[in-house]
matplotlib code that plots the C-alpha trace (Angstrom):
import matplotlib.pyplot as plt

x = [-0.3, 1.2, 2.0, 2.7, -0.7, -2.3, -1.0, -4.4, -2.7, -3.0, -1.2, -2.2, 0.1, 4.0, 4.3, 1.8, 1.9, 0.5, 0.6, 0.9, 0.8, 2.7, 2.7, 1.2, 3.6, 3.0, 5.3, 5.1, 6.0, 6.7, 6.2, 4.8, 4.4, 7.6, 9.0, 11.8, 12.4, 11.1, 13.0, 12.2, 10.4, 7.9, 8.3, 7.0, 8.6, 5.4, 6.0, 9.3, 8.4, 5.2, 8.3, 10.4, 7.1, 6.2, 10.0, 10.5, 11.5, 13.9, 15.2, 15.2, 17.3, 20.3, 19.9, 18.7, 20.8, 23.0, 24.7, 23.2, 24.9, 21.8, 23.1, 20.3, 19.0, 16.6, 15.8, 14.8, 17.6, 18.3, 19.8, 23.2, 23.6, 25.3, 26.1, 24.9, 27.1, 25.3, 21.8, 19.3, 18.9, 15.2, 14.1, 10.9, 12.1, 11.4, 14.8, 17.6, 20.9, 25.1, 28.0, 30.8, 34.4, 36.3, 39.7, 40.3, 39.2, 36.0, 32.8, 29.0, 25.9, 24.6, 20.9, 19.9, 16.4, 15.0, 11.6, 9.1, 8.3, 11.9, 12.4, 9.9, 11.3, 14.5, 13.5, 11.2, 14.7, 15.5, 17.1, 17.0, 19.6, 20.6, 23.8, 24.9, 27.8, 29.2, 28.8, 26.0, 25.0, 26.4, 29.5, 31.1, 34.6, 33.9, 32.1, 29.8, 29.6, 32.3, 31.9, 32.6, 32.3, 32.4, 33.1, 33.0, 36.1, 35.0, 33.5, 33.5, 29.7, 27.7, 28.4, 32.5, 30.8, 28.8, 31.6, 33.3, 30.7, 30.4, 34.3, 33.9, 31.0, 33.2, 36.4, 34.5, 32.8, 36.4, 37.7, 34.5, 31.9, 28.9, 28.3, 25.2, 24.7, 22.9, 23.0, 24.5, 21.9, 24.0, 26.7, 28.5, 27.7, 27.6, 28.8, 28.3, 29.1, 28.0, 31.0, 31.6, 32.3, 35.1, 37.8, 38.6, 38.0, 41.8, 41.5, 38.2, 40.4, 42.8, 41.3, 39.1, 42.3, 43.3, 40.2, 40.6, 43.9, 43.0, 40.2, 42.6, 45.0, 41.9, 40.5, 43.6, 41.8, 38.5, 39.0, 41.2, 42.4, 45.0, 43.8, 44.8, 42.1, 45.0, 46.6, 43.2, 41.1, 38.4, 35.8, 37.9, 37.5, 37.2, 38.9, 38.5, 34.6, 35.7, 38.1, 36.3, 34.0, 33.2, 29.4, 27.8, 23.9, 22.3, 19.8, 16.4, 18.5, 17.1, 19.8, 19.2, 19.1, 16.7, 14.9, 15.0, 16.8, 17.0, 19.6, 18.3, 19.1, 19.2, 19.7, 22.5, 20.7, 19.4, 23.2, 23.8, 21.0, 19.8, 19.7, 20.0, 17.4, 14.4, 14.8, 13.5, 11.0, 7.9, 9.1, 11.0, 7.5, 6.0, 9.1, 9.2, 5.7, 5.8, 9.4, 10.3, 14.0, 16.5, 18.6, 16.1, 18.2, 21.7, 22.4, 22.0, 25.3, 28.3, 31.8, 35.0, 38.0, 40.8, 41.3, 41.5, 44.0, 46.4, 46.1, 46.9, 49.6, 51.5, 50.9, 53.3, 55.3, 55.5, 56.5, 53.0, 52.5, 49.6, 48.0, 46.3, 44.1, 41.0, 43.3, 41.4, 43.4, 46.1, 49.5, 50.0, 52.8, 53.6, 51.3, 52.8, 53.7, 50.3, 50.6, 49.5, 51.8, 51.8, 52.8, 55.6, 57.4, 60.2, 58.8, 55.0, 54.1, 55.5, 54.4, 50.6, 49.8, 46.5, 44.7, 41.8, 39.2, 35.8, 34.6, 31.2, 28.3, 26.6, 27.8, 25.6, 27.2, 30.9, 30.4, 28.8, 32.4, 34.5, 32.4, 33.1, 36.6, 36.5, 34.7, 37.7, 40.7, 39.1, 42.0, 43.4, 40.2, 40.0, 43.0, 41.7, 41.1, 37.8, 39.4, 41.7, 38.5, 38.1, 35.2, 35.6, 32.4, 34.1, 33.2, 34.4, 33.5, 29.9, 29.6, 30.0, 31.0, 32.4, 36.0, 36.6, 40.5, 41.8, 44.8, 47.2, 49.3, 48.0, 49.1, 52.4, 54.0, 53.2, 49.4, 48.8, 46.8, 48.3, 46.7, 43.5, 41.3, 38.5, 35.4, 33.4, 35.6, 33.0, 34.7, 32.7, 35.3, 38.0, 37.2, 37.2, 40.9, 41.9, 40.8, 41.8, 45.0, 45.8, 42.4, 42.2, 40.9, 39.4, 35.8]
y = [0.1, 3.6, 6.0, 9.3, 12.1, 12.7, 9.1, 8.4, 5.0, 2.0, -1.1, -4.0, -6.8, -6.5, -7.8, -5.3, -3.0, 0.7, 3.0, 6.7, 9.5, 11.9, 15.1, 12.9, 10.2, 6.8, 5.3, 1.9, 1.3, -2.8, -4.4, -1.2, -2.9, -3.9, -2.8, -0.4, 0.7, -1.5, -1.1, 2.3, 4.2, 1.7, 2.6, 0.8, 1.4, 3.6, 5.6, 6.4, 7.2, 9.9, 11.3, 12.4, 13.2, 15.5, 17.3, 17.0, 20.7, 20.5, 16.9, 17.7, 21.0, 19.1, 16.1, 17.9, 17.5, 15.7, 12.0, 9.7, 7.2, 4.3, 3.4, 1.0, -0.7, -3.7, -5.2, -2.0, 0.1, -2.6, -4.6, -4.4, -1.5, -1.6, 1.4, 0.2, 3.2, 2.2, 3.1, 0.4, -1.1, -1.3, 2.4, 4.6, 6.6, 10.0, 9.1, 10.4, 9.8, 10.6, 9.1, 9.7, 8.3, 7.1, 7.6, 4.0, 5.0, 3.2, 5.1, 4.6, 5.6, 6.9, 8.1, 11.5, 12.8, 16.1, 15.6, 14.1, 11.0, 10.1, 10.3, 8.3, 5.7, 5.9, 5.2, 2.5, 0.7, 1.1, 4.3, 5.2, 8.0, 10.4, 10.3, 12.9, 14.0, 17.4, 18.3, 19.1, 16.7, 19.5, 19.4, 16.3, 17.3, 21.2, 20.7, 23.5, 22.8, 22.8, 20.1, 20.7, 17.3, 17.5, 14.1, 13.8, 10.9, 8.4, 10.6, 14.0, 15.8, 17.6, 21.0, 20.7, 19.7, 23.1, 24.8, 24.0, 24.3, 28.0, 28.6, 27.2, 29.6, 32.3, 30.7, 30.8, 34.1, 35.8, 33.8, 35.2, 31.9, 31.1, 28.0, 26.4, 23.9, 20.8, 17.8, 15.0, 12.6, 10.5, 13.0, 15.2, 18.4, 19.3, 23.1, 23.3, 26.2, 26.5, 27.7, 28.8, 25.5, 26.8, 24.5, 20.9, 18.2, 18.3, 22.2, 21.7, 19.2, 21.4, 24.8, 22.1, 20.9, 24.3, 24.9, 22.1, 23.4, 26.5, 25.9, 23.3, 26.2, 28.1, 26.0, 22.9, 21.8, 20.9, 20.2, 18.0, 17.5, 14.5, 11.6, 8.9, 8.2, 7.1, 10.8, 12.1, 14.1, 16.3, 17.0, 15.7, 18.2, 15.5, 17.3, 13.9, 14.3, 17.0, 13.9, 13.0, 10.0, 10.8, 11.2, 12.4, 12.0, 15.1, 17.9, 15.6, 12.4, 9.8, 8.2, 4.4, 4.8, 3.4, 6.8, 7.4, 10.4, 13.6, 15.3, 18.1, 22.2, 24.6, 28.2, 29.6, 31.0, 27.4, 25.6, 26.7, 24.8, 22.4, 18.7, 16.6, 13.6, 16.6, 16.0, 12.4, 11.7, 12.1, 15.6, 17.3, 17.1, 19.6, 21.6, 22.0, 22.2, 25.4, 26.7, 25.9, 24.9, 26.9, 26.6, 27.1, 30.2, 28.6, 28.4, 32.4, 32.4, 30.7, 32.2, 32.4, 29.4, 31.9, 32.9, 29.2, 28.2, 31.3, 30.2, 26.2, 27.4, 29.6, 26.3, 24.7, 26.9, 26.6, 23.0, 22.0, 19.0, 17.0, 14.9, 11.4, 10.4, 8.1, 4.3, 3.9, 6.7, 6.9, 8.4, 12.1, 14.6, 15.7, 13.6, 12.0, 8.3, 6.6, 4.1, 5.0, 6.0, 3.2, 1.0, 3.4, 3.3, 1.2, -0.2, 0.4, -1.8, 0.5, 4.1, 3.0, -0.7, -1.5, -4.3, -5.2, -6.4, -7.4, -6.9, -6.7, -5.6, -4.9, -2.0, -3.7, -6.9, -5.4, -3.3, -6.7, -8.0, -5.2, -5.7, -9.4, -8.4, -5.6, -8.4, -11.0, -8.6, -6.2, -4.9, -4.1, -2.3, -0.1, 1.2, 2.8, 6.3, 7.4, 8.0, 4.5, 2.8, 3.6, 2.2, 2.6, 2.8, 1.2, 1.6, -1.5, -1.1, -1.9, -2.6, -1.4, -3.1, -1.7, -1.9, -1.8, -1.5, -0.5, 2.0, 0.5, 2.9, 3.9, 0.3, -0.8, -3.9, -6.5, -5.7, -5.8, -8.6, -10.1, -10.0, -12.4, -13.3, -10.4, -11.8, -11.7, -11.6, -10.9, -8.1, -8.4, -7.2, -10.1, -12.5, -9.7, -8.3, -12.0, -12.7, -9.9, -8.1, -6.1, -4.7, -4.0, 0.0, 0.2, 1.6]
z = [-0.1, -1.2, 2.2, 0.5, 0.8, -2.6, -4.6, -6.3, -6.2, -3.9, -4.5, -2.6, -3.9, -4.6, -8.0, -9.1, -12.6, -12.3, -15.6, -14.7, -16.7, -16.0, -18.6, -21.7, -21.2, -20.0, -17.5, -16.2, -12.7, -12.1, -9.1, -7.4, -4.3, -3.9, -0.2, -1.2, 2.5, 5.3, 8.3, 9.6, 7.0, 4.9, 1.1, -1.9, -5.0, -6.0, -3.3, -4.3, -7.9, -6.4, -4.2, -7.4, -9.4, -6.4, -6.5, -10.0, -11.2, -8.4, -8.6, -12.4, -12.1, -11.0, -13.8, -17.3, -19.8, -18.0, -18.7, -15.6, -14.2, -13.2, -9.6, -9.2, -6.0, -7.7, -4.9, -2.5, 0.0, 1.9, -0.6, -3.0, -5.4, -9.1, -11.4, -14.9, -16.8, -20.4, -21.2, -21.3, -25.0, -24.1, -23.0, -24.2, -27.8, -26.2, -23.7, -25.4, -24.4, -25.0, -25.4, -22.9, -22.9, -19.9, -18.3, -19.8, -23.2, -23.2, -24.9, -23.3, -24.4, -21.3, -20.5, -20.3, -18.5, -19.2, -17.8, -14.6, -17.3, -17.8, -14.0, -13.2, -15.5, -14.0, -11.0, -11.8, -12.9, -9.1, -9.4, -6.1, -6.2, -8.8, -10.1, -13.2, -14.4, -14.0, -17.7, -20.4, -23.3, -25.4, -24.0, -22.2, -22.2, -20.2, -16.8, -15.6, -12.1, -9.2, -6.5, -3.1, -1.3, 2.5, 4.0, 7.6, 9.1, 11.5, 15.7, 13.3, 14.6, 12.3, 13.5, 12.5, 8.6, 9.0, 10.0, 7.3, 4.5, 6.0, 5.6, 1.9, 1.2, 2.3, 0.6, -2.8, -2.6, -2.5, -5.6, -7.3, -6.9, -5.2, -3.5, -3.8, -0.4, 0.2, 2.8, 1.4, 2.7, 4.5, 6.7, 5.3, 2.8, -0.8, -2.3, -6.3, -7.8, -11.2, -13.7, -17.4, -19.2, -20.3, -18.6, -18.8, -16.2, -15.1, -14.9, -12.7, -10.7, -10.2, -9.1, -6.4, -5.1, -4.9, -3.0, -0.5, 0.4, 1.3, 3.4, 5.1, 5.8, 7.2, 9.5, 10.1, 13.2, 11.0, 7.4, 5.5, 1.9, 2.5, -0.1, 2.1, 5.0, 7.3, 7.1, 7.7, 10.3, 10.6, 7.4, 4.1, 1.4, -1.9, -4.5, -6.6, -7.3, -10.2, -11.6, -15.2, -14.9, -11.6, -10.0, -7.1, -5.7, -7.1, -5.5, -4.3, -4.6, -1.5, 0.0, 1.0, 4.9, 7.1, 7.8, 3.3, 3.7, 1.3, -0.4, 0.4, -1.4, 1.5, 1.7, 3.6, 6.1, 7.1, 7.2, 11.1, 12.7, 10.0, 10.7, 8.2, 9.6, 8.9, 5.2, 4.3, 1.4, 4.1, 4.7, 1.3, -0.7, 1.6, 2.4, -1.6, -2.1, 0.3, -0.2, -3.7, -4.7, -2.8, -6.2, -8.5, -9.9, -9.7, -13.8, -13.5, -11.6, -13.5, -12.5, -13.6, -12.4, -13.5, -9.6, -8.5, -11.1, -10.2, -6.6, -7.8, -9.3, -6.2, -4.7, -7.2, -7.1, -3.8, -4.0, -3.6, -6.4, -7.3, -5.1, -5.7, -8.5, -8.1, -8.6, -11.8, -13.7, -15.2, -13.4, -14.0, -14.1, -11.1, -9.0, -5.8, -5.9, -5.7, -2.8, 0.9, 3.1, 5.5, 2.0, 1.6, 4.7, 5.1, 8.2, 7.0, 10.6, 12.4, 10.9, 9.9, 10.9, 9.1, 9.6, 7.6, 9.3, 6.6, 3.3, 2.1, -0.1, 3.4, 5.4, 8.8, 7.7, 7.6, 10.9, 13.0, 11.6, 13.6, 16.2, 16.6, 16.0, 18.5, 21.3, 20.1, 20.7, 23.7, 25.1, 21.6, 20.9, 24.6, 22.9, 19.6, 18.9, 16.7, 13.8, 14.0, 12.0, 8.6, 7.1, 3.2, 1.1, -2.4, -5.7, -8.3, -11.9, -11.5, -7.5, -4.2, -1.1, 2.7, 3.3, 7.2, 8.5, 12.0, 12.3, 15.6, 15.5, 19.3, 20.6, 21.8, 19.2, 21.8, 22.0, 18.4, 17.2, 13.8, 10.2, 10.3, 7.6, 7.3, 8.7, 6.5, 3.4, 0.4, -2.2, -4.7, -7.2, -6.1, -8.7, -11.8, -10.3, -10.0, -13.7, -15.1, -13.5, -16.3, -16.9, -13.0, -12.0, -15.7, -16.0]

ax = plt.figure().add_subplot(projection="3d")
ax.plot(x, y, z, "-o")
ax.set_aspect("equal")
plt.show()
């Protein structure tokens, strides 16, 4: 049964199908009653479609005219997700596509969604989140968006995220750009800025790196630009979200959390007091109907990267080389060795002794493995600092999984447990990597 207010349809059977007429186009929602959220918030697939239709003007503002990666949760938010870059062969004739090239040299035809009917169609495929590229279909080599992704480390509070976001706002204004904040829908925040589509992906990422380093210098106790998790503290400004082929969830995207939380656009005056838990599938449609889209005028504020790129040149002249790229990119000129400091050190067990604890497509299963390890090694677990537990959301060619590690740097050598077989140890990319080592990391 559907639960969003104002729904016209009530579905009693999980396998029932419903056809919606949206702006003159028919969209068939298959298995409309299938539970997509069931643990805390109870929502069916049709509920999710109705949510996106209710906020369509806002959601479309973030994805319209952009290539879209489909992150599909075909078994609902509690099931395993996979990424689908290539457009489904069977699709409505009114859905257009655009061809993209990836860092590996491969190409793919990706979906472009321009209206509410197309939005409903991709949601029917299980696309709970929306993942657009930072380019428009007419020019896929020059981004029109600078993306600042604020990713808090373990134990970092929401107040620190907000403080770093406000520092980003101030800095962007100083370099002639306007930032538009939104909750990430999880623990972090995104600040996006429209830019003129005059620069390449490499140049936009270079500007993002300069921004990350500048904010880190301003609030060193709160923010970091360090790529390797073992070196981070506080809130990480993920400059690599601006690399080619990277996507982040767009405005009004639903996240696969038990409360069906939403990546919600905000006004800057809301940031100091906002709570990300307030923005869910059940609350955002009413907010949208009453307040509209806080980012509605974003496209009219495209700015220049020239000042940021000038700061990047100053950093490089001062000896700051390029920072690490994502692993599937070729080695870049000026980039430091692409290896974690703990592995680069001559005595890695002394400097950064890391243990792999769990690998699983299920974050809950991985965290349960961490708890088992803590019970087994209770004395060692008592000595771990909050940021000694590294929980990574890993992304392969078409799958995601959670990796849990612990850093034993605060433990005396005699108390450090040995590396054991991770429990669970289910890395969905292992079979592919072992079978094709030369293709490791390709997209």
